[in-house]
C-alpha positions as CSV (number, residue, x, y, z in Angstrom):
1,X,0.0,0.0,0.0
2,X,1.3,3.4,-1.0
3,X,2.6,5.9,1.5
4,X,-0.5,8.2,1.3
5,X,-2.9,5.3,2.1
6,X,-3.0,5.5,5.9
7,X,-5.0,2.9,7.9
8,X,-7.0,4.4,10.8
9,X,-9.9,3.3,12.8
10,X,-13.1,5.1,13.4
11,X,-13.9,7.5,16.2
12,X,-16.7,7.6,18.7
13,X,-19.7,9.3,17.2
14,X,-23.3,8.2,17.1
15,X,-24.0,4.5,16.6
16,X,-20.4,4.1,15.5
17,X,-19.3,5.4,18.9
18,X,-21.4,2.8,20.6
19,X,-19.8,0.1,18.5
20,X,-16.3,1.4,19.4
21,X,-17.2,1.6,23.1
22,X,-18.2,-2.0,22.9
23,X,-14.7,-2.8,21.6
24,X,-15.5,-2.9,17.9
25,X,-14.5,-0.3,15.4
26,X,-16.4,-0.7,12.1
27,X,-14.5,1.9,10.0
28,X,-11.0,1.2,8.7
29,X,-9.4,3.9,6.6
30,X,-7.4,2.8,3.6
31,X,-6.9,6.2,2.0
32,X,-7.5,9.5,3.9
33,X,-6.5,12.7,2.3
34,X,-5.8,15.7,4.4
35,X,-9.0,17.5,3.4
36,X,-11.4,14.8,2.0
37,X,-14.2,16.1,-0.2
38,X,-15.9,12.8,-0.7
39,X,-15.6,9.2,0.4
40,X,-16.0,5.6,-0.8
41,X,-16.7,2.7,1.6
42,X,-16.1,-0.9,0.5
43,X,-18.1,-3.8,2.0
44,X,-17.2,-7.4,1.5
45,X,-19.4,-10.4,1.4
46,X,-20.2,-13.0,4.1
47,X,-22.7,-15.7,5.1
48,X,-26.4,-16.0,5.7
49,X,-26.0,-17.2,9.3
50,X,-22.8,-17.0,11.4
51,X,-21.9,-15.3,14.6
52,X,-18.2,-16.2,14.2
53,X,-15.8,-13.3,13.8
54,X,-14.1,-12.8,10.5
55,X,-10.5,-14.0,10.8
56,X,-7.3,-12.5,9.6
57,X,-7.4,-14.7,6.5
58,X,-10.9,-13.7,5.4
59,X,-11.4,-14.5,1.7
60,X,-14.4,-12.3,1.2
61,X,-12.4,-9.4,2.6
62,X,-9.3,-10.2,0.5
63,X,-11.5,-10.3,-2.6
64,X,-12.2,-6.6,-2.2
65,X,-8.5,-5.4,-2.0
66,X,-8.4,-5.2,-5.8
67,X,-11.5,-2.9,-5.7
68,X,-9.9,-0.7,-3.1
69,X,-6.8,-0.4,-5.3
70,X,-8.8,0.4,-8.4
71,X,-10.9,3.1,-6.7
72,X,-7.7,4.6,-5.3
73,X,-6.1,4.8,-8.7
74,X,-9.3,6.2,-10.3
75,X,-9.7,8.9,-7.7
76,X,-6.1,9.9,-7.1
77,X,-5.7,13.6,-6.5
78,X,-9.5,14.2,-6.2
79,X,-9.6,14.3,-2.4
80,X,-11.6,11.0,-2.0
81,X,-11.2,9.1,1.3
82,X,-11.5,5.3,1.0
83,X,-12.5,3.0,3.8
84,X,-13.6,-0.5,4.4
85,X,-16.2,-1.8,6.9
86,X,-15.1,-4.3,9.5
87,X,-17.9,-6.7,10.5
88,X,-18.4,-8.1,14.0
89,X,-19.8,-11.3,12.5
90,X,-19.5,-13.3,9.3
91,X,-23.2,-13.6,8.9
92,X,-26.2,-11.4,8.2
93,X,-28.1,-13.3,10.8
94,X,-31.8,-12.7,10.0
95,X,-33.5,-9.7,11.6
96,X,-30.2,-8.8,13.3
97,X,-28.9,-7.6,9.9
98,X,-25.4,-7.4,11.5
99,X,-23.6,-6.3,8.3
100,X,-26.0,-3.4,7.8
101,X,-25.7,-2.3,11.5
102,X,-21.9,-2.3,11.1
103,X,-22.1,-0.3,7.9
104,X,-24.3,2.3,9.6
105,X,-21.8,2.4,12.5
106,X,-19.0,3.0,10.0
107,X,-21.0,5.7,8.3
108,X,-21.6,7.5,11.6
109,X,-17.9,7.4,12.3
110,X,-17.2,8.7,8.8
111,X,-19.6,11.6,9.2
112,X,-18.2,12.4,12.6
113,X,-14.7,12.6,11.3
114,X,-15.2,14.1,7.8
115,X,-18.5,15.9,8.1
116,X,-21.4,15.6,5.5
117,X,-19.2,14.6,2.6
118,X,-20.9,12.7,-0.3
119,X,-20.3,9.0,0.1
120,X,-20.6,6.0,-2.3
121,X,-20.9,2.5,-0.9
122,X,-19.4,-0.4,-2.9
123,X,-20.5,-3.8,-1.7
124,X,-20.3,-7.4,-2.9
125,X,-22.8,-10.1,-2.1
126,X,-23.8,-9.7,1.5
127,X,-21.9,-6.4,1.4
128,X,-24.1,-5.3,-1.5
129,X,-27.2,-6.1,0.6
130,X,-25.7,-4.1,3.5
131,X,-24.9,-1.2,1.2
132,X,-28.4,-1.1,-0.1
133,X,-29.9,-1.3,3.4
134,X,-27.7,1.5,4.7
135,X,-28.2,3.8,1.7
136,X,-30.6,6.0,3.7
137,X,-27.8,7.4,5.8
138,X,-27.5,11.2,5.2
139,X,-24.0,10.9,3.8
140,X,-24.8,8.3,1.2
141,X,-25.4,9.6,-2.3
142,X,-24.9,6.4,-4.3
143,X,-24.4,2.7,-4.2
144,X,-22.5,0.3,-6.5
145,X,-23.8,-3.2,-5.7
146,X,-21.8,-6.2,-7.0
147,X,-23.6,-9.5,-7.3
148,X,-25.8,-8.3,-4.4
149,X,-28.0,-10.5,-2.2
150,X,-31.4,-9.0,-2.7
151,X,-34.2,-10.9,-0.9
152,X,-37.7,-10.0,-2.0
153,X,-38.6,-8.9,1.6
154,X,-35.9,-6.2,1.8
155,X,-37.1,-2.6,1.8
156,X,-36.3,-0.1,-0.9
157,X,-37.7,3.2,0.5
158,X,-34.3,4.1,1.9
159,X,-33.0,4.4,-1.7
160,X,-35.2,7.4,-2.6
161,X,-33.0,10.1,-4.1
162,X,-29.9,7.9,-4.4
163,X,-28.0,6.8,-7.5
164,X,-27.8,3.0,-7.6
165,X,-25.7,0.9,-10.0
166,X,-26.1,-2.9,-9.8
167,X,-23.8,-5.3,-11.5
168,X,-24.5,-9.0,-11.7
169,X,-22.8,-11.9,-13.6
170,X,-25.1,-14.0,-15.7
171,X,-23.4,-17.2,-14.4
172,X,-24.0,-16.5,-10.7
173,X,-25.3,-19.5,-8.8
174,X,-25.0,-18.0,-5.3
175,X,-27.1,-14.8,-5.6
176,X,-29.8,-14.4,-8.2
177,X,-29.4,-12.0,-11.1
178,X,-33.2,-12.1,-11.5
179,X,-33.6,-11.0,-7.8
180,X,-31.3,-8.1,-8.5
181,X,-33.3,-6.9,-11.5
182,X,-36.5,-7.2,-9.5
183,X,-35.0,-5.2,-6.6
184,X,-33.6,-2.6,-9.1
185,X,-37.1,-2.2,-10.5
186,X,-38.6,-1.7,-7.0
187,X,-35.8,0.7,-6.1
188,X,-36.6,2.8,-9.1
189,X,-40.3,2.9,-8.2
190,X,-39.3,4.0,-4.7
191,X,-37.5,7.0,-6.1
192,X,-34.0,5.8,-6.8
193,X,-32.1,6.5,-10.0
194,X,-31.0,3.0,-11.1
195,X,-29.0,1.3,-13.8
196,X,-28.4,-2.4,-13.9
197,X,-25.5,-4.1,-15.7
198,X,-25.2,-7.8,-16.7
199,X,-21.6,-9.1,-16.6
200,X,-21.8,-11.7,-19.3
201,X,-19.7,-14.8,-18.6
202,X,-19.0,-14.1,-14.9
203,X,-20.0,-15.8,-11.7
204,X,-20.4,-14.9,-8.1
205,X,-16.7,-14.9,-7.1
206,X,-16.0,-12.2,-9.8
207,X,-13.0,-14.2,-11.1
208,X,-14.1,-14.2,-14.7
209,X,-13.6,-10.7,-16.2
210,X,-11.9,-9.6,-12.9
211,X,-10.3,-6.6,-14.5
212,X,-13.6,-5.5,-15.9
213,X,-15.2,-5.8,-12.5
214,X,-12.4,-3.7,-10.9
215,X,-12.1,-1.0,-13.5
216,X,-15.9,-0.7,-14.1
217,X,-16.5,-0.4,-10.4
218,X,-13.8,2.3,-10.0
219,X,-15.2,4.3,-12.9
220,X,-18.8,4.0,-11.7
221,X,-18.0,5.0,-8.1
222,X,-15.9,7.9,-9.2
223,X,-18.6,8.9,-11.7
224,X,-21.2,9.0,-8.9
225,X,-18.9,11.3,-7.0
226,X,-18.4,13.6,-10.0
227,X,-14.7,12.8,-10.4
228,X,-15.3,11.6,-13.9
229,X,-18.3,11.4,-16.2
230,X,-20.6,8.4,-15.8
231,X,-20.9,6.1,-18.8
232,X,-23.6,7.1,-21.2
233,X,-25.7,4.0,-20.4
234,X,-25.9,4.9,-16.7
235,X,-26.7,8.5,-17.4
236,X,-29.5,7.5,-19.8
237,X,-30.9,5.0,-17.3
238,X,-31.1,7.6,-14.6
239,X,-33.4,9.7,-16.7
240,X,-36.0,6.9,-17.4
241,X,-39.4,7.0,-15.8
242,X,-39.7,5.3,-12.4
243,X,-41.9,2.4,-13.6
244,X,-39.9,1.3,-16.5
245,X,-37.7,-1.8,-16.4
246,X,-35.5,-0.7,-19.3
247,X,-31.8,-0.4,-18.6
248,X,-31.8,-3.0,-15.8
249,X,-29.7,-5.5,-17.7
250,X,-27.3,-3.5,-19.8
251,X,-24.3,-5.7,-20.9
252,X,-21.2,-4.5,-19.2
253,X,-18.7,-3.5,-21.8
254,X,-15.1,-4.5,-21.7
255,X,-13.0,-2.0,-19.6
256,X,-9.4,-2.2,-20.9
257,X,-6.8,-0.7,-18.7
258,X,-6.1,2.1,-21.1
259,X,-9.7,3.3,-20.9
260,X,-9.1,4.6,-17.4
261,X,-6.9,7.7,-17.2
262,X,-5.4,8.2,-13.8
263,X,-6.2,11.3,-11.7
264,X,-9.2,13.5,-11.6
């Protein structure tokens, strides 16, 4: 990790403060500029039920390191802080919604330290579900959900006024691309601006077309923050009427490395 990417843990504000007081700090900084103007929080996946603590060799967490690096490259020089969320438990655990609670705690810490900066949540699988659930936090302006877990009973009202980009591989056998499209349609009806991408040829672990996942996520997150322009497909999708299901399965194009200039 480069010299400007300093790891720091969250403070003691709001719900995040309660978590810290209980011995758990949900927010871990990976990049923190001197005067951040915006932020990205990255959330890894987990399990449906587990009260075990994530260990040091946590594969879902390791999977997101490449996304952190890609976002860091894409937002270099733009004053964007980048953090990750540390979960207390591996599982979502039913009505406890532990991953969402930890995400809200991290967001409270972020707001306490940086103020009301626009923040984009990037989450994979269970982390995508947590990002969508926590999107009602005042700091959150957008979500990039990667192969998210989207049960039919999950609420969408918290997405009103947010920009939501949902990416799902068509070979995913763990979380359902069809569930993601249905959730995206409900989110649009609830007042979110939504674009859905289909990553043709990729499964849940994101191993196929890994570079496209990394670079597309970095470009989309930076676009939601205004560091770069959003792709035309996303911009067009955001203008569609709430009830339409168009643009919820746009094929994700190839994102060659040369297509992403560094810097702001």
